[in-house]
N, C-alpha and C positions, 0 to 999 in steps of 0.2 A: 772076842776077833777068830771066824773063820779060814781055813789055809782052803786053797784052790790045789789041785795035784795033779798036769798034765804031764804025763810020760815021765819025765825024769826031774820037771819043772812043780817048782812053788811059786805062788804066787799069797800075797798076806792079803787078806779080804776083810773093809773094813767095814761094809756094808751090802747093802740086798744087791747081788743082780738084778739087770734089768734088762742089757740085750746080751747077747755071745753070738760070732757069724764069721763063719771060714769067708776067705774069699775066691773070688769063681777057679783061682785053682790051687785051693786049699794049700798054700804054702803059710799062710798067714791064717790069722785067729782074733777077732778085734770083741776085744770082752768090756762092755762098759755097765757102770756099774750106782745105785740112786744119787751120789753125790756127787755127780760130777767124774767122777774117775775115769779115763780110761787107759785101756790096756792094750797094745799089741805085742801079740807075741810070733815068733818067726819058730813054726813046728818040724824046720828041715835039718836047724841045725840049733831048736830046743832051747830061745835063749830068747830072751825080754827085746821086743828091737825102742816101744820107750812106750813110757805111764805120763800120762799129765790129767793135771783138773784142764775140765775144756769145756765145761760149760758149770751155771750156776745152777745148780740143784739137781737135779736127777733128769740124766737120758734115756729119753726115751724111745729113739728108735737107728737104727743106723745101717745104713744101706751101701754095700760095696760096689764104684759105678767100672772098676778094673779091677786088676789085676793090685793097685797099689795106689790107689783111689777111690774114699768111698765120702760119706756127711752121716753128719750125728745133729739130730736133732734135741730137742730140752726142755726143762722146768721156764727157761730164761728165755723163750722164744723166737730162739734163734734160731737159724739151719747153719751149721759151716763143711769146709770142705778139706779133706785132711789129704796127703801124698804120704806116704810109706818113703822114705829116701833108703837104697839097701848100700851099704857096705862095702 
């Protein structure tokens, strides 16, 4: 297991990273891996917004549509839309 240090926040990595992409405003960072796990970090608050297994197999791509909406696609042949909910 590897660890990823972002500022003072640390994520445990259990697989190879496939996509890392900031939101257009630079406030969120989405991190996808080869097992289908997706994590979203709030860069201003330095906290994890959420982590979930969102695809069966590798996440191939990630694209932000706006500051809080993005799409993922992966090995399972699906394209999924996500909205980051603010606290």
